[in-house]
mmCIF file as Biopython writes it, N, C-alpha, C and O atoms, coordinates in Angstrom:
data_model
#
loop_
_atom_site.group_PDB
_atom_site.id
_atom_site.type_symbol
_atom_site.label_atom_id
_atom_site.label_alt_id
_atom_site.label_comp_id
_atom_site.label_asym_id
_atom_site.label_entity_id
_atom_site.label_seq_id
_atom_site.pdbx_PDB_ins_code
_atom_site.Cartn_x
_atom_site.Cartn_y
_atom_site.Cartn_z
_atom_site.occupancy
_atom_site.B_iso_or_equiv
_atom_site.auth_seq_id
_atom_site.auth_asym_id
_atom_site.pdbx_PDB_model_num
ATOM 1   N N  . MET A ? 1  ? -4.589  -22.601 0.882   1.0 0.0 1  A 1 
ATOM 2   C CA . MET A ? 1  ? -5.807  -21.781 0.873   1.0 0.0 1  A 1 
ATOM 3   C C  . MET A ? 1  ? -5.386  -20.309 0.570   1.0 0.0 1  A 1 
ATOM 4   O O  . MET A ? 1  ? -4.410  -19.816 1.135   1.0 0.0 1  A 1 
ATOM 5   N N  . ALA A ? 2  ? -6.090  -19.661 -0.275  1.0 0.0 2  A 1 
ATOM 6   C CA . ALA A ? 2  ? -5.767  -18.321 -0.641  1.0 0.0 2  A 1 
ATOM 7   C C  . ALA A ? 2  ? -6.200  -17.339 0.510   1.0 0.0 2  A 1 
ATOM 8   O O  . ALA A ? 2  ? -7.231  -17.532 1.153   1.0 0.0 2  A 1 
ATOM 9   N N  . ARG A ? 3  ? -5.392  -16.320 0.726   1.0 0.0 3  A 1 
ATOM 10  C CA . ARG A ? 3  ? -5.730  -15.346 1.721   1.0 0.0 3  A 1 
ATOM 11  C C  . ARG A ? 3  ? -6.531  -14.213 1.076   1.0 0.0 3  A 1 
ATOM 12  O O  . ARG A ? 3  ? -6.393  -13.913 -0.110  1.0 0.0 3  A 1 
ATOM 13  N N  . ILE A ? 4  ? -7.355  -13.613 1.893   1.0 0.0 4  A 1 
ATOM 14  C CA . ILE A ? 4  ? -8.164  -12.493 1.406   1.0 0.0 4  A 1 
ATOM 15  C C  . ILE A ? 4  ? -7.425  -11.196 1.756   1.0 0.0 4  A 1 
ATOM 16  O O  . ILE A ? 4  ? -6.961  -11.003 2.879   1.0 0.0 4  A 1 
ATOM 17  N N  . ARG A ? 5  ? -7.339  -10.357 0.800   1.0 0.0 5  A 1 
ATOM 18  C CA . ARG A ? 5  ? -6.680  -9.039  1.000   1.0 0.0 5  A 1 
ATOM 19  C C  . ARG A ? 5  ? -7.752  -7.990  0.959   1.0 0.0 5  A 1 
ATOM 20  O O  . ARG A ? 5  ? -8.583  -7.999  0.050   1.0 0.0 5  A 1 
ATOM 21  N N  . PHE A ? 6  ? -7.765  -7.084  1.910   1.0 0.0 6  A 1 
ATOM 22  C CA . PHE A ? 6  ? -8.720  -6.010  1.947   1.0 0.0 6  A 1 
ATOM 23  C C  . PHE A ? 6  ? -7.978  -4.744  1.491   1.0 0.0 6  A 1 
ATOM 24  O O  . PHE A ? 6  ? -6.861  -4.462  1.926   1.0 0.0 6  A 1 
ATOM 25  N N  . TYR A ? 7  ? -8.648  -3.984  0.588   1.0 0.0 7  A 1 
ATOM 26  C CA . TYR A ? 7  ? -8.182  -2.688  0.169   1.0 0.0 7  A 1 
ATOM 27  C C  . TYR A ? 7  ? -9.135  -1.702  0.682   1.0 0.0 7  A 1 
ATOM 28  O O  . TYR A ? 7  ? -10.337 -1.823  0.443   1.0 0.0 7  A 1 
ATOM 29  N N  . THR A ? 8  ? -8.630  -0.655  1.427   1.0 0.0 8  A 1 
ATOM 30  C CA . THR A ? 8  ? -9.502  0.349   2.001   1.0 0.0 8  A 1 
ATOM 31  C C  . THR A ? 8  ? -9.022  1.717   1.517   1.0 0.0 8  A 1 
ATOM 32  O O  . THR A ? 8  ? -7.932  1.871   0.965   1.0 0.0 8  A 1 
ATOM 33  N N  . ASP A ? 9  ? -9.869  2.674   1.746   1.0 0.0 9  A 1 
ATOM 34  C CA . ASP A ? 9  ? -9.480  4.033   1.475   1.0 0.0 9  A 1 
ATOM 35  C C  . ASP A ? 9  ? -9.307  4.796   2.799   1.0 0.0 9  A 1 
ATOM 36  O O  . ASP A ? 9  ? -9.409  4.193   3.867   1.0 0.0 9  A 1 
ATOM 37  N N  . GLU A ? 10 ? -9.062  6.037   2.749   1.0 0.0 10 A 1 
ATOM 38  C CA . GLU A ? 10 ? -8.857  6.869   3.921   1.0 0.0 10 A 1 
ATOM 39  C C  . GLU A ? 10 ? -10.175 7.058   4.709   1.0 0.0 10 A 1 
ATOM 40  O O  . GLU A ? 10 ? -10.118 7.576   5.825   1.0 0.0 10 A 1 
ATOM 41  N N  . GLN A ? 11 ? -11.290 6.688   4.217   1.0 0.0 11 A 1 
ATOM 42  C CA . GLN A ? 11 ? -12.563 6.809   4.940   1.0 0.0 11 A 1 
ATOM 43  C C  . GLN A ? 11 ? -12.752 5.781   6.028   1.0 0.0 11 A 1 
ATOM 44  O O  . GLN A ? 11 ? -13.539 5.993   6.951   1.0 0.0 11 A 1 
ATOM 45  N N  . VAL A ? 12 ? -12.034 4.649   5.937   1.0 0.0 12 A 1 
ATOM 46  C CA . VAL A ? 12 ? -12.113 3.615   6.970   1.0 0.0 12 A 1 
ATOM 47  C C  . VAL A ? 12 ? -11.261 4.065   8.141   1.0 0.0 12 A 1 
ATOM 48  O O  . VAL A ? 12 ? -10.104 4.454   7.984   1.0 0.0 12 A 1 
ATOM 49  N N  . ALA A ? 13 ? -11.872 4.002   9.335   1.0 0.0 13 A 1 
ATOM 50  C CA . ALA A ? 13 ? -11.137 4.435   10.555  1.0 0.0 13 A 1 
ATOM 51  C C  . ALA A ? 13 ? -9.891  3.705   10.755  1.0 0.0 13 A 1 
ATOM 52  O O  . ALA A ? 13 ? -9.816  2.495   10.537  1.0 0.0 13 A 1 
ATOM 53  N N  . ARG A ? 14 ? -8.870  4.442   11.182  1.0 0.0 14 A 1 
ATOM 54  C CA . ARG A ? 14 ? -7.541  3.857   11.385  1.0 0.0 14 A 1 
ATOM 55  C C  . ARG A ? 14 ? -7.601  2.722   12.425  1.0 0.0 14 A 1 
ATOM 56  O O  . ARG A ? 14 ? -6.862  1.742   12.333  1.0 0.0 14 A 1 
ATOM 57  N N  . ALA A ? 15 ? -8.496  2.875   13.412  1.0 0.0 15 A 1 
ATOM 58  C CA . ALA A ? 15 ? -8.595  1.816   14.458  1.0 0.0 15 A 1 
ATOM 59  C C  . ALA A ? 15 ? -9.117  0.501   13.851  1.0 0.0 15 A 1 
ATOM 60  O O  . ALA A ? 15 ? -8.750  -0.583  14.306  1.0 0.0 15 A 1 
ATOM 61  N N  . VAL A ? 16 ? -9.968  0.604   12.829  1.0 0.0 16 A 1 
ATOM 62  C CA . VAL A ? 16 ? -10.458 -0.638  12.134  1.0 0.0 16 A 1 
ATOM 63  C C  . VAL A ? 16 ? -9.300  -1.283  11.412  1.0 0.0 16 A 1 
ATOM 64  O O  . VAL A ? 16 ? -9.104  -2.489  11.561  1.0 0.0 16 A 1 
ATOM 65  N N  . VAL A ? 17 ? -8.522  -0.551  10.638  1.0 0.0 17 A 1 
ATOM 66  C CA . VAL A ? 17 ? -7.405  -1.063  9.952   1.0 0.0 17 A 1 
ATOM 67  C C  . VAL A ? 17 ? -6.361  -1.706  10.919  1.0 0.0 17 A 1 
ATOM 68  O O  . VAL A ? 17 ? -5.865  -2.808  10.685  1.0 0.0 17 A 1 
ATOM 69  N N  . THR A ? 18 ? -6.065  -0.986  11.978  1.0 0.0 18 A 1 
ATOM 70  C CA . THR A ? 18 ? -5.116  -1.531  12.993  1.0 0.0 18 A 1 
ATOM 71  C C  . THR A ? 18 ? -5.653  -2.832  13.633  1.0 0.0 18 A 1 
ATOM 72  O O  . THR A ? 18 ? -4.910  -3.800  13.799  1.0 0.0 18 A 1 
ATOM 73  N N  . GLY A ? 19 ? -6.903  -2.838  13.973  1.0 0.0 19 A 1 
ATOM 74  C CA . GLY A ? 19 ? -7.529  -4.066  14.569  1.0 0.0 19 A 1 
ATOM 75  C C  . GLY A ? 19 ? -7.478  -5.252  13.666  1.0 0.0 19 A 1 
ATOM 76  O O  . GLY A ? 19 ? -7.156  -6.367  14.075  1.0 0.0 19 A 1 
ATOM 77  N N  . LEU A ? 20 ? -7.816  -4.982  12.373  1.0 0.0 20 A 1 
ATOM 78  C CA . LEU A ? 20 ? -7.738  -6.087  11.425  1.0 0.0 20 A 1 
ATOM 79  C C  . LEU A ? 20 ? -6.358  -6.607  11.237  1.0 0.0 20 A 1 
ATOM 80  O O  . LEU A ? 20 ? -6.177  -7.818  11.117  1.0 0.0 20 A 1 
ATOM 81  N N  . ARG A ? 21 ? -5.354  -5.742  11.204  1.0 0.0 21 A 1 
ATOM 82  C CA . ARG A ? 21 ? -3.966  -6.171  11.040  1.0 0.0 21 A 1 
ATOM 83  C C  . ARG A ? 21 ? -3.517  -6.937  12.246  1.0 0.0 21 A 1 
ATOM 84  O O  . ARG A ? 21 ? -2.768  -7.903  12.108  1.0 0.0 21 A 1 
ATOM 85  N N  . ARG A ? 22 ? -3.946  -6.544  13.438  1.0 0.0 22 A 1 
ATOM 86  C CA . ARG A ? 22 ? -3.545  -7.312  14.659  1.0 0.0 22 A 1 
ATOM 87  C C  . ARG A ? 22 ? -4.082  -8.708  14.632  1.0 0.0 22 A 1 
ATOM 88  O O  . ARG A ? 22 ? -3.510  -9.618  15.232  1.0 0.0 22 A 1 
ATOM 89  N N  . ARG A ? 23 ? -5.181  -8.881  13.939  1.0 0.0 23 A 1 
ATOM 90  C CA . ARG A ? 23 ? -5.788  -10.251 13.814  1.0 0.0 23 A 1 
ATOM 91  C C  . ARG A ? 23 ? -5.290  -11.001 12.665  1.0 0.0 23 A 1 
ATOM 92  O O  . ARG A ? 23 ? -5.811  -12.075 12.364  1.0 0.0 23 A 1 
ATOM 93  N N  . GLY A ? 24 ? -4.284  -10.494 11.983  1.0 0.0 24 A 1 
ATOM 94  C CA . GLY A ? 24 ? -3.655  -11.195 10.880  1.0 0.0 24 A 1 
ATOM 95  C C  . GLY A ? 24 ? -4.289  -11.003 9.506   1.0 0.0 24 A 1 
ATOM 96  O O  . GLY A ? 24 ? -3.948  -11.697 8.549   1.0 0.0 24 A 1 
ATOM 97  N N  . VAL A ? 25 ? -5.204  -10.062 9.425   1.0 0.0 25 A 1 
ATOM 98  C CA . VAL A ? 25 ? -5.848  -9.746  8.104   1.0 0.0 25 A 1 
ATOM 99  C C  . VAL A ? 25 ? -4.932  -8.862  7.319   1.0 0.0 25 A 1 
ATOM 100 O O  . VAL A ? 25 ? -4.358  -7.911  7.849   1.0 0.0 25 A 1 
ATOM 101 N N  . ASP A ? 26 ? -4.790  -9.186  6.009   1.0 0.0 26 A 1 
ATOM 102 C CA . ASP A ? 26 ? -3.941  -8.377  5.120   1.0 0.0 26 A 1 
ATOM 103 C C  . ASP A ? 26 ? -4.765  -7.227  4.673   1.0 0.0 26 A 1 
ATOM 104 O O  . ASP A ? 26 ? -5.715  -7.413  3.913   1.0 0.0 26 A 1 
ATOM 105 N N  . VAL A ? 27 ? -4.432  -5.994  5.127   1.0 0.0 27 A 1 
ATOM 106 C CA . VAL A ? 27 ? -5.142  -4.813  4.821   1.0 0.0 27 A 1 
ATOM 107 C C  . VAL A ? 27 ? -4.239  -3.817  4.178   1.0 0.0 27 A 1 
ATOM 108 O O  . VAL A ? 27 ? -3.194  -3.500  4.745   1.0 0.0 27 A 1 
ATOM 109 N N  . LEU A ? 28 ? -4.582  -3.297  3.012   1.0 0.0 28 A 1 
ATOM 110 C CA . LEU A ? 28 ? -3.853  -2.251  2.301   1.0 0.0 28 A 1 
ATOM 111 C C  . LEU A ? 28 ? -4.695  -1.020  2.232   1.0 0.0 28 A 1 
ATOM 112 O O  . LEU A ? 28 ? -5.856  -1.083  1.828   1.0 0.0 28 A 1 
ATOM 113 N N  . VAL A ? 29 ? -4.136  0.108   2.619   1.0 0.0 29 A 1 
ATOM 114 C CA . VAL A ? 29 ? -4.829  1.384   2.535   1.0 0.0 29 A 1 
ATOM 115 C C  . VAL A ? 29 ? -4.293  2.141   1.309   1.0 0.0 29 A 1 
ATOM 116 O O  . VAL A ? 29 ? -3.086  2.291   1.119   1.0 0.0 29 A 1 
ATOM 117 N N  . VAL A ? 30 ? -5.231  2.606   0.497   1.0 0.0 30 A 1 
ATOM 118 C CA . VAL A ? 30 ? -4.853  3.246   -0.760  1.0 0.0 30 A 1 
ATOM 119 C C  . VAL A ? 30 ? -3.852  4.421   -0.489  1.0 0.0 30 A 1 
ATOM 120 O O  . VAL A ? 30 ? -2.885  4.594   -1.231  1.0 0.0 30 A 1 
ATOM 121 N N  . GLY A ? 31 ? -4.097  5.195   0.553   1.0 0.0 31 A 1 
ATOM 122 C CA . GLY A ? 31 ? -3.172  6.333   0.834   1.0 0.0 31 A 1 
ATOM 123 C C  . GLY A ? 31 ? -1.755  5.827   1.119   1.0 0.0 31 A 1 
ATOM 124 O O  . GLY A ? 31 ? -0.778  6.499   0.788   1.0 0.0 31 A 1 
ATOM 125 N N  . GLU A ? 32 ? -1.643  4.661   1.723   1.0 0.0 32 A 1 
ATOM 126 C CA . GLU A ? 32 ? -0.251  4.113   2.005   1.0 0.0 32 A 1 
ATOM 127 C C  . GLU A ? 32 ? 0.387   3.707   0.703   1.0 0.0 32 A 1 
ATOM 128 O O  . GLU A ? 32 ? 1.586   3.930   0.534   1.0 0.0 32 A 1 
ATOM 129 N N  . ILE A ? 33 ? -0.332  3.129   -0.219  1.0 0.0 33 A 1 
ATOM 130 C CA . ILE A ? 33 ? 0.206   2.765   -1.493  1.0 0.0 33 A 1 
ATOM 131 C C  . ILE A ? 33 ? 0.696   3.967   -2.249  1.0 0.0 33 A 1 
ATOM 132 O O  . ILE A ? 33 ? 1.793   3.976   -2.808  1.0 0.0 33 A 1 
ATOM 133 N N  . ILE A ? 34 ? -0.181  5.037   -2.256  1.0 0.0 34 A 1 
ATOM 134 C CA . ILE A ? 34 ? 0.209   6.266   -2.970  1.0 0.0 34 A 1 
ATOM 135 C C  . ILE A ? 34 ? 1.452   6.924   -2.340  1.0 0.0 34 A 1 
ATOM 136 O O  . ILE A ? 34 ? 2.336   7.397   -3.053  1.0 0.0 34 A 1 
ATOM 137 N N  . ARG A ? 35 ? 1.507   6.948   -1.018  1.0 0.0 35 A 1 
ATOM 138 C CA . ARG A ? 35 ? 2.739   7.510   -0.354  1.0 0.0 35 A 1 
ATOM 139 C C  . ARG A ? 35 ? 3.994   6.700   -0.746  1.0 0.0 35 A 1 
ATOM 140 O O  . ARG A ? 35 ? 5.070   7.264   -0.945  1.0 0.0 35 A 1 
ATOM 141 N N  . GLY A ? 36 ? 3.832   5.372   -0.852  1.0 0.0 36 A 1 
ATOM 142 C CA . GLY A ? 36 ? 4.965   4.543   -1.247  1.0 0.0 36 A 1 
ATOM 143 C C  . GLY A ? 36 ? 5.416   4.835   -2.679  1.0 0.0 36 A 1 
ATOM 144 O O  . GLY A ? 36 ? 6.608   4.855   -2.986  1.0 0.0 36 A 1 
ATOM 145 N N  . LEU A ? 37 ? 4.453   5.054   -3.520  1.0 0.0 37 A 1 
ATOM 146 C CA . LEU A ? 37 ? 4.806   5.404   -4.914  1.0 0.0 37 A 1 
ATOM 147 C C  . LEU A ? 37 ? 5.444   6.811   -4.965  1.0 0.0 37 A 1 
ATOM 148 O O  . LEU A ? 37 ? 6.326   7.047   -5.791  1.0 0.0 37 A 1 
ATOM 149 N N  . MET A ? 38 ? 5.030   7.709   -4.130  1.0 0.0 38 A 1 
ATOM 150 C CA . MET A ? 38 ? 5.661   9.026   -4.125  1.0 0.0 38 A 1 
ATOM 151 C C  . MET A ? 38 ? 7.095   8.960   -3.663  1.0 0.0 38 A 1 
ATOM 152 O O  . MET A ? 38 ? 7.954   9.673   -4.181  1.0 0.0 38 A 1 
ATOM 153 N N  . VAL A ? 39 ? 7.361   8.097   -2.681  1.0 0.0 39 A 1 
ATOM 154 C CA . VAL A ? 39 ? 8.769   7.917   -2.251  1.0 0.0 39 A 1 
ATOM 155 C C  . VAL A ? 39 ? 9.633   7.392   -3.383  1.0 0.0 39 A 1 
ATOM 156 O O  . VAL A ? 39 ? 10.743  7.877   -3.606  1.0 0.0 39 A 1 
ATOM 157 N N  . ILE A ? 40 ? 9.111   6.377   -4.113  1.0 0.0 40 A 1 
ATOM 158 C CA . ILE A ? 40 ? 9.878   5.860   -5.281  1.0 0.0 40 A 1 
ATOM 159 C C  . ILE A ? 40 ? 10.135  6.960   -6.250  1.0 0.0 40 A 1 
ATOM 160 O O  . ILE A ? 40 ? 11.245  7.088   -6.767  1.0 0.0 40 A 1 
ATOM 161 N N  . HIS A ? 41 ? 9.126   7.771   -6.515  1.0 0.0 41 A 1 
ATOM 162 C CA . HIS A ? 41 ? 9.289   8.887   -7.475  1.0 0.0 41 A 1 
ATOM 163 C C  . HIS A ? 41 ? 10.296  9.900   -6.999  1.0 0.0 41 A 1 
ATOM 164 O O  . HIS A ? 41 ? 10.991  10.499  -7.819  1.0 0.0 41 A 1 
ATOM 165 N N  . GLU A ? 42 ? 10.403  10.115  -5.695  1.0 0.0 42 A 1 
ATOM 166 C CA . GLU A ? 42 ? 11.381  11.065  -5.135  1.0 0.0 42 A 1 
ATOM 167 C C  . GLU A ? 42 ? 12.773  10.506  -5.196  1.0 0.0 42 A 1 
ATOM 168 O O  . GLU A ? 42 ? 13.727  11.277  -5.309  1.0 0.0 42 A 1 
ATOM 169 N N  . VAL A ? 43 ? 12.942  9.202   -5.128  1.0 0.0 43 A 1 
ATOM 170 C CA . VAL A ? 43 ? 14.257  8.575   -5.092  1.0 0.0 43 A 1 
ATOM 171 C C  . VAL A ? 43 ? 14.836  8.327   -6.462  1.0 0.0 43 A 1 
ATOM 172 O O  . VAL A ? 43 ? 16.033  8.523   -6.671  1.0 0.0 43 A 1 
ATOM 173 N N  . LEU A ? 44 ? 14.011  7.898   -7.403  1.0 0.0 44 A 1 
ATOM 174 C CA . LEU A ? 44 ? 14.508  7.484   -8.695  1.0 0.0 44 A 1 
ATOM 175 C C  . LEU A ? 44 ? 14.240  8.620   -9.741  1.0 0.0 44 A 1 
ATOM 176 O O  . LEU A ? 44 ? 13.220  9.309   -9.710  1.0 0.0 44 A 1 
ATOM 177 N N  . GLU A ? 45 ? 15.169  8.753   -10.609 1.0 0.0 45 A 1 
ATOM 178 C CA . GLU A ? 45 ? 14.989  9.634   -11.790 1.0 0.0 45 A 1 
ATOM 179 C C  . GLU A ? 45 ? 14.066  8.939   -12.804 1.0 0.0 45 A 1 
ATOM 180 O O  . GLU A ? 45 ? 13.824  7.733   -12.751 1.0 0.0 45 A 1 
ATOM 181 N N  . ALA A ? 46 ? 13.574  9.759   -13.713 1.0 0.0 46 A 1 
ATOM 182 C CA . ALA A ? 46 ? 12.633  9.198   -14.712 1.0 0.0 46 A 1 
ATOM 183 C C  . ALA A ? 46 ? 13.266  8.137   -15.550 1.0 0.0 46 A 1 
ATOM 184 O O  . ALA A ? 46 ? 12.602  7.140   -15.833 1.0 0.0 46 A 1 
ATOM 185 N N  . ASP A ? 47 ? 14.535  8.270   -15.983 1.0 0.0 47 A 1 
ATOM 186 C CA . ASP A ? 47 ? 15.214  7.275   -16.771 1.0 0.0 47 A 1 
ATOM 187 C C  . ASP A ? 47 ? 15.431  5.982   -15.995 1.0 0.0 47 A 1 
ATOM 188 O O  . ASP A ? 47 ? 15.464  4.896   -16.573 1.0 0.0 47 A 1 
ATOM 189 N N  . GLU A ? 48 ? 15.584  6.116   -14.638 1.0 0.0 48 A 1 
ATOM 190 C CA . GLU A ? 48 ? 15.796  4.879   -13.838 1.0 0.0 48 A 1 
ATOM 191 C C  . GLU A ? 48 ? 14.507  4.129   -13.646 1.0 0.0 48 A 1 
ATOM 192 O O  . GLU A ? 48 ? 14.549  2.937   -13.342 1.0 0.0 48 A 1 
ATOM 193 N N  . MET A ? 49 ? 13.342  4.770   -13.810 1.0 0.0 49 A 1 
ATOM 194 C CA . MET A ? 49 ? 12.045  4.145   -13.630 1.0 0.0 49 A 1 
ATOM 195 C C  . MET A ? 49 ? 11.591  3.506   -14.975 1.0 0.0 49 A 1 
ATOM 196 O O  . MET A ? 49 ? 10.704  2.653   -14.967 1.0 0.0 49 A 1 
ATOM 197 N N  . ALA A ? 50 ? 12.149  3.883   -16.054 1.0 0.0 50 A 1 
ATOM 198 C CA . ALA A ? 50 ? 11.716  3.376   -17.355 1.0 0.0 50 A 1 
ATOM 199 C C  . ALA A ? 50 ? 11.822  1.847   -17.420 1.0 0.0 50 A 1 
ATOM 200 O O  . ALA A ? 50 ? 12.877  1.276   -17.146 1.0 0.0 50 A 1 
ATOM 201 N N  . GLY A ? 51 ? 10.763  1.227   -17.769 1.0 0.0 51 A 1 
ATOM 202 C CA . GLY A ? 51 ? 10.816  -0.279  -17.922 1.0 0.0 51 A 1 
ATOM 203 C C  . GLY A ? 51 ? 10.771  -1.052  -16.656 1.0 0.0 51 A 1 
ATOM 204 O O  . GLY A ? 51 ? 10.983  -2.264  -16.673 1.0 0.0 51 A 1 
ATOM 205 N N  . ARG A ? 52 ? 10.501  -0.400  -15.535 1.0 0.0 52 A 1 
ATOM 206 C CA . ARG A ? 52 ? 10.465  -1.125  -14.239 1.0 0.0 52 A 1 
ATOM 207 C C  . ARG A ? 52 ? 9.052   -1.198  -13.669 1.0 0.0 52 A 1 
ATOM 208 O O  . ARG A ? 52 ? 8.258   -0.281  -13.879 1.0 0.0 52 A 1 
ATOM 209 N N  . VAL A ? 53 ? 8.735   -2.242  -12.972 1.0 0.0 53 A 1 
ATOM 210 C CA . VAL A ? 53 ? 7.530   -2.355  -12.239 1.0 0.0 53 A 1 
ATOM 211 C C  . VAL A ? 53 ? 7.871   -2.479  -10.755 1.0 0.0 53 A 1 
ATOM 212 O O  . VAL A ? 53 ? 8.714   -3.289  -10.367 1.0 0.0 53 A 1 
ATOM 213 N N  . GLU A ? 54 ? 7.220   -1.686  -9.950  1.0 0.0 54 A 1 
ATOM 214 C CA . GLU A ? 54 ? 7.541   -1.676  -8.483  1.0 0.0 54 A 1 
ATOM 215 C C  . GLU A ? 54 ? 6.388   -2.304  -7.748  1.0 0.0 54 A 1 
ATOM 216 O O  . GLU A ? 54 ? 5.233   -1.985  -8.030  1.0 0.0 54 A 1 
ATOM 217 N N  . TYR A ? 55 ? 6.653   -3.155  -6.847  1.0 0.0 55 A 1 
ATOM 218 C CA . TYR A ? 55 ? 5.725   -3.799  -5.950  1.0 0.0 55 A 1 
ATOM 219 C C  . TYR A ? 55 ? 5.872   -3.234  -4.574  1.0 0.0 55 A 1 
ATOM 220 O O  . TYR A ? 55 ? 6.975   -3.149  -4.035  1.0 0.0 55 A 1 
ATOM 221 N N  . LEU A ? 56 ? 4.760   -2.847  -4.003  1.0 0.0 56 A 1 
ATOM 222 C CA . LEU A ? 56 ? 4.788   -2.256  -2.645  1.0 0.0 56 A 1 
ATOM 223 C C  . LEU A ? 56 ? 4.272   -3.306  -1.686  1.0 0.0 56 A 1 
ATOM 224 O O  . LEU A ? 56 ? 4.195   -3.058  -0.482  1.0 0.0 56 A 1 
#
């Protein structure tokens, strides 16, 4: 059976996201994804990122 994944933005209360995760719901917050991409950008040089796909 396929799992449902929820994507939320920063407007959803943190307590809602935390509560859903505690209950086993797969919740991704757009801000967390962006912060993850920023870390990748800070760690890798442009030539190291060429031709790569990153999964968060």
